[in-house]
Short mmCIF file of the C-alpha atoms (twelve columns), coordinates in Angstrom:
data_MODEL
# 
_entry.id   MODEL 
# 
loop_
_atom_site.group_PDB 
_atom_site.id 
_atom_site.type_symbol 
_atom_site.label_atom_id 
_atom_site.label_alt_id 
_atom_site.label_comp_id 
_atom_site.label_asym_id 
_atom_site.label_seq_id 
_atom_site.Cartn_x 
_atom_site.Cartn_y 
_atom_site.Cartn_z 
_atom_site.pdbx_PDB_model_num 
ATOM 1   C CA . MET A 1   -75.317 47.994 14.834 1 
ATOM 2   C CA . THR A 2   -72.227 49.482 16.462 1 
ATOM 3   C CA . GLU A 3   -70.854 47.785 19.542 1 
ATOM 4   C CA . PRO A 4   -70.715 49.888 22.735 1 
ATOM 5   C CA . ALA A 5   -67.457 51.670 23.467 1 
ATOM 6   C CA . MET A 6   -64.862 49.854 25.532 1 
ATOM 7   C CA . LYS A 7   -64.352 52.136 28.513 1 
ATOM 8   C CA . ILE A 8   -62.114 52.033 31.567 1 
ATOM 9   C CA . TRP A 9   -62.301 53.956 34.819 1 
ATOM 10  C CA . VAL A 10  -58.753 54.998 35.647 1 
ATOM 11  C CA . GLY A 11  -58.085 56.264 39.136 1 
ATOM 12  C CA . CYS A 12  -55.199 57.499 41.225 1 
ATOM 13  C CA . LEU A 13  -54.045 54.583 43.369 1 
ATOM 14  C CA . ALA A 14  -52.621 56.786 46.164 1 
ATOM 15  C CA . CYS A 15  -55.881 58.730 46.461 1 
ATOM 16  C CA . HIS A 16  -57.851 55.458 46.424 1 
ATOM 17  C CA . ASN A 17  -55.683 54.069 49.231 1 
ATOM 18  C CA . ASP A 18  -56.343 57.277 51.199 1 
ATOM 19  C CA . GLY A 19  -60.090 56.738 50.828 1 
ATOM 20  C CA . ARG A 20  -60.665 59.342 48.096 1 
ATOM 21  C CA . LEU A 21  -62.241 58.409 44.777 1 
ATOM 22  C CA . VAL A 22  -60.277 60.324 42.135 1 
ATOM 23  C CA . GLY A 23  -60.501 59.244 38.515 1 
ATOM 24  C CA . GLU A 24  -62.279 59.461 35.175 1 
ATOM 25  C CA . TRP A 25  -63.705 57.271 32.403 1 
ATOM 26  C CA . PHE A 26  -61.539 56.910 29.287 1 
ATOM 27  C CA . ASN A 27  -61.586 54.935 26.052 1 
ATOM 28  C CA . ALA A 28  -59.806 51.622 26.762 1 
ATOM 29  C CA . VAL A 29  -57.633 51.930 23.656 1 
ATOM 30  C CA . ASP A 30  -56.120 55.123 25.107 1 
ATOM 31  C CA . GLY A 31  -55.540 53.678 28.582 1 
ATOM 32  C CA . ASP A 32  -51.755 53.748 28.400 1 
ATOM 33  C CA . GLU A 33  -51.801 57.453 27.471 1 
ATOM 34  C CA . VAL A 34  -53.760 58.572 30.544 1 
ATOM 35  C CA . THR A 35  -51.728 60.726 32.934 1 
ATOM 36  C CA . LEU A 36  -52.068 61.574 36.611 1 
ATOM 37  C CA . ALA A 37  -53.160 65.068 35.590 1 
ATOM 38  C CA . ASP A 38  -55.953 63.562 33.465 1 
ATOM 39  C CA . VAL A 39  -57.432 61.646 36.397 1 
ATOM 40  C CA . HIS A 40  -57.044 64.631 38.694 1 
ATOM 41  C CA . GLY A 41  -59.436 66.611 36.534 1 
ATOM 42  C CA . GLY A 42  -56.940 67.816 33.936 1 
ATOM 43  C CA . THR A 43  -55.884 70.684 36.177 1 
ATOM 44  C CA . GLY A 44  -52.228 69.745 36.113 1 
ATOM 45  C CA . TRP A 45  -52.304 69.705 39.901 1 
ATOM 46  C CA . VAL A 46  -51.315 66.368 41.371 1 
ATOM 47  C CA . ARG A 47  -50.899 65.974 45.079 1 
ATOM 48  C CA . GLN A 48  -47.597 64.710 46.450 1 
ATOM 49  C CA . GLY A 49  -47.503 60.926 46.741 1 
ATOM 50  C CA . CYS A 50  -49.668 60.359 43.674 1 
ATOM 51  C CA . GLU A 51  -47.552 58.192 41.401 1 
ATOM 52  C CA . GLU A 52  -49.555 55.275 40.063 1 
ATOM 53  C CA . LEU A 53  -52.709 54.863 38.016 1 
ATOM 54  C CA . TRP A 54  -55.000 51.852 38.189 1 
ATOM 55  C CA . VAL A 55  -58.074 50.661 36.270 1 
ATOM 56  C CA . PHE A 56  -60.717 50.031 38.922 1 
ATOM 57  C CA . ASP A 57  -63.622 49.373 36.562 1 
ATOM 58  C CA . HIS A 58  -64.227 48.693 32.885 1 
ATOM 59  C CA . GLU A 59  -67.049 48.155 30.430 1 
ATOM 60  C CA . HIS A 60  -67.228 45.843 27.409 1 
ATOM 61  C CA . LEU A 61  -63.906 44.079 28.019 1 
ATOM 62  C CA . PRO A 62  -64.098 40.263 28.294 1 
ATOM 63  C CA . VAL A 63  -62.105 40.084 31.533 1 
ATOM 64  C CA . THR A 64  -62.989 40.594 35.161 1 
ATOM 65  C CA . GLY A 65  -61.258 42.512 37.882 1 
ATOM 66  C CA . GLU A 66  -58.861 45.393 38.043 1 
ATOM 67  C CA . MET A 67  -55.776 45.896 35.893 1 
ATOM 68  C CA . ASN A 68  -53.161 48.450 35.002 1 
ATOM 69  C CA . PRO A 69  -53.924 50.995 32.248 1 
ATOM 70  C CA . HIS A 70  -51.390 49.457 29.857 1 
ATOM 71  C CA . GLU A 71  -53.112 46.057 30.052 1 
ATOM 72  C CA . ALA A 72  -56.516 47.683 29.497 1 
ATOM 73  C CA . ALA A 73  -55.156 49.492 26.421 1 
ATOM 74  C CA . GLU A 74  -53.837 46.196 25.036 1 
ATOM 75  C CA . TRP A 75  -57.287 44.604 25.459 1 
ATOM 76  C CA . GLY A 76  -58.888 47.614 23.802 1 
ATOM 77  C CA . ARG A 77  -56.531 47.477 20.818 1 
ATOM 78  C CA . VAL A 78  -56.988 43.716 20.339 1 
ATOM 79  C CA . LEU A 79  -60.774 44.037 20.435 1 
ATOM 80  C CA . SER A 80  -60.555 46.934 17.977 1 
ATOM 81  C CA . GLU A 81  -58.845 44.653 15.450 1 
ATOM 82  C CA . VAL A 82  -62.102 42.834 14.706 1 
ATOM 83  C CA . PRO A 83  -65.101 44.456 13.007 1 
ATOM 84  C CA . ASP A 84  -67.711 45.865 15.381 1 
ATOM 85  C CA . HIS A 85  -70.196 43.122 14.500 1 
ATOM 86  C CA . GLN A 86  -67.689 40.423 15.607 1 
ATOM 87  C CA . ARG A 87  -66.552 42.049 18.853 1 
ATOM 88  C CA . ALA A 88  -69.234 40.321 20.943 1 
ATOM 89  C CA . ALA A 89  -68.159 36.970 19.466 1 
ATOM 90  C CA . LEU A 90  -64.505 37.612 20.321 1 
ATOM 91  C CA . CYS A 91  -65.502 38.521 23.885 1 
ATOM 92  C CA . ALA A 92  -67.587 35.320 24.080 1 
ATOM 93  C CA . TRP A 93  -64.594 33.274 22.860 1 
ATOM 94  C CA . VAL A 94  -62.435 34.741 25.635 1 
ATOM 95  C CA . ARG A 95  -65.162 34.176 28.253 1 
ATOM 96  C CA . SER A 96  -65.421 30.536 27.167 1 
ATOM 97  C CA . GLY A 97  -61.873 29.970 28.406 1 
ATOM 98  C CA . ASP A 98  -61.203 27.867 25.311 1 
ATOM 99  C CA . TYR A 99  -59.476 30.606 23.350 1 
ATOM 100 C CA . VAL A 100 -55.928 30.778 21.994 1 
ATOM 101 C CA . ALA A 101 -53.768 33.397 23.704 1 
ATOM 102 C CA . GLU A 102 -51.064 35.233 21.831 1 
ATOM 103 C CA . GLY A 103 -47.667 36.202 23.194 1 
ATOM 104 C CA . THR A 104 -46.919 36.062 26.896 1 
ATOM 105 C CA . GLY A 105 -50.264 37.382 28.180 1 
ATOM 106 C CA . ASP A 106 -53.910 36.470 27.993 1 
ATOM 107 C CA . LEU A 107 -54.695 38.449 24.845 1 
ATOM 108 C CA . PRO A 108 -56.570 36.416 22.217 1 
ATOM 109 C CA . SER A 109 -55.088 35.596 18.834 1 
ATOM 110 C CA . ILE A 110 -57.242 37.330 16.227 1 
ATOM 111 C CA . SER A 111 -56.144 34.994 13.413 1 
ATOM 112 C CA . ASP A 112 -57.106 31.952 15.515 1 
ATOM 113 C CA . PHE A 113 -60.438 33.585 16.368 1 
ATOM 114 C CA . GLU A 114 -61.186 34.180 12.679 1 
ATOM 115 C CA . GLU A 115 -60.279 30.576 11.842 1 
ATOM 116 C CA . ARG A 116 -62.420 29.085 14.613 1 
ATOM 117 C CA . TYR A 117 -65.500 31.297 14.683 1 
ATOM 118 C CA . ALA A 118 -68.446 29.478 13.118 1 
ATOM 119 C CA . GLY A 119 -71.082 32.165 13.704 1 
ATOM 120 C CA . ALA A 120 -73.974 33.043 15.986 1 
ATOM 121 C CA . TRP A 121 -76.903 30.639 16.099 1 
ATOM 122 C CA . ASP A 122 -80.147 30.157 17.995 1 
ATOM 123 C CA . ASP A 123 -78.830 26.808 19.237 1 
ATOM 124 C CA . PHE A 124 -76.266 24.158 18.325 1 
ATOM 125 C CA . ASN A 125 -78.823 22.039 16.438 1 
ATOM 126 C CA . GLU A 126 -79.415 24.898 14.013 1 
ATOM 127 C CA . TYR A 127 -75.648 25.143 13.418 1 
ATOM 128 C CA . ALA A 128 -75.335 21.377 12.925 1 
ATOM 129 C CA . HIS A 129 -78.153 21.228 10.365 1 
ATOM 130 C CA . GLN A 130 -76.723 24.149 8.399  1 
ATOM 131 C CA . LEU A 131 -73.248 22.592 8.458  1 
ATOM 132 C CA . ALA A 132 -74.663 19.290 7.206  1 
ATOM 133 C CA . GLU A 133 -76.322 21.134 4.340  1 
ATOM 134 C CA . ASP A 134 -73.182 23.169 3.556  1 
ATOM 135 C CA . ILE A 135 -70.935 20.110 3.358  1 
ATOM 136 C CA . GLY A 136 -73.522 17.993 1.519  1 
ATOM 137 C CA . LEU A 137 -73.570 15.380 4.262  1 
ATOM 138 C CA . LEU A 138 -76.628 13.608 2.881  1 
ATOM 139 C CA . ALA A 139 -76.552 14.994 -0.662 1 
ATOM 140 C CA . ASP A 140 -75.969 11.640 -2.381 1 
ATOM 141 C CA . VAL A 141 -78.088 9.587  -0.007 1 
ATOM 142 C CA . PRO A 142 -81.549 8.561  -1.246 1 
ATOM 143 C CA . ALA A 143 -84.402 10.183 0.715  1 
ATOM 144 C CA . GLU A 144 -85.674 6.746  1.801  1 
ATOM 145 C CA . ILE A 145 -82.380 6.148  3.605  1 
ATOM 146 C CA . ALA A 146 -81.609 9.738  4.686  1 
ATOM 147 C CA . ARG A 147 -84.732 9.866  6.859  1 
ATOM 148 C CA . TYR A 148 -83.137 7.221  9.104  1 
ATOM 149 C CA . PHE A 149 -80.071 9.370  9.728  1 
ATOM 150 C CA . ASP A 150 -79.522 9.813  13.480 1 
ATOM 151 C CA . TRP A 151 -79.353 13.611 13.747 1 
ATOM 152 C CA . LYS A 152 -79.250 13.555 17.541 1 
ATOM 153 C CA . SER A 153 -76.145 11.331 17.664 1 
ATOM 154 C CA . TRP A 154 -74.423 13.198 14.831 1 
ATOM 155 C CA . THR A 155 -75.062 16.566 16.505 1 
ATOM 156 C CA . ARG A 156 -73.879 15.247 19.875 1 
ATOM 157 C CA . ASP A 157 -70.634 13.967 18.322 1 
ATOM 158 C CA . LEU A 158 -70.153 17.197 16.378 1 
ATOM 159 C CA . ALA A 159 -70.489 19.194 19.596 1 
ATOM 160 C CA . LEU A 160 -67.378 17.453 20.952 1 
ATOM 161 C CA . ASP A 161 -65.321 19.327 18.349 1 
ATOM 162 C CA . HIS A 162 -66.814 22.728 19.166 1 
ATOM 163 C CA . THR A 163 -67.081 25.234 21.992 1 
ATOM 164 C CA . THR A 164 -70.196 27.308 22.525 1 
ATOM 165 C CA . GLU A 165 -70.773 30.415 24.584 1 
ATOM 166 C CA . THR A 166 -74.080 32.132 25.262 1 
ATOM 167 C CA . GLY A 167 -74.494 35.427 23.439 1 
ATOM 168 C CA . ALA A 168 -75.318 38.647 25.261 1 
ATOM 169 C CA . GLU A 169 -78.707 38.848 23.542 1 
ATOM 170 C CA . GLY A 170 -79.527 35.134 23.572 1 
ATOM 171 C CA . GLY A 171 -78.491 32.379 21.229 1 
ATOM 172 C CA . ILE A 172 -74.972 31.018 21.132 1 
ATOM 173 C CA . HIS A 173 -71.627 31.676 19.490 1 
ATOM 174 C CA . VAL A 174 -70.043 28.547 18.018 1 
ATOM 175 C CA . PHE A 175 -66.278 28.024 17.795 1 
ATOM 176 C CA . ARG A 176 -64.488 25.103 16.158 1 
ATOM 177 C CA . SER A 177 -61.946 23.379 18.418 1 
ATOM 178 C CA . LEU A 178 -58.961 22.839 16.175 1 
# 
């Protein structure tokens, strides 16, 4: 399944301040290449006083509010660095507020995301049980003793080392807190 396109609505700030809605939807990755002529319908005609562009709306970016087109393009490029099937997880990591930013801005570190992302699960208990199986937590413990293992306590303690964020279509994304 392909993730929806990251789009931004870029408008002329001077026209907006004059009460006129002038702008167009563009691909977020191309936000810093949008010109005044582009938002004025591509006619090349730009009214005097029109000097600045602004992103008034956006879709499928993990941030809220308005921004400048350059910032929107940076978000678009960062999100494009991950495969389509992981884009929702990266957005969830940013929304969680427990992500690692790179550089001087709020852009997420893709290498840190890849290191921390533990997958999408129905709930944290499902993740904990699969992790226990993967690491062989009770592999050498006799069945008579293993049945007394306190899964609830172990899962609760494990959750302290993880961040979860609800997925767009239900379930959760799990991230290791390193």
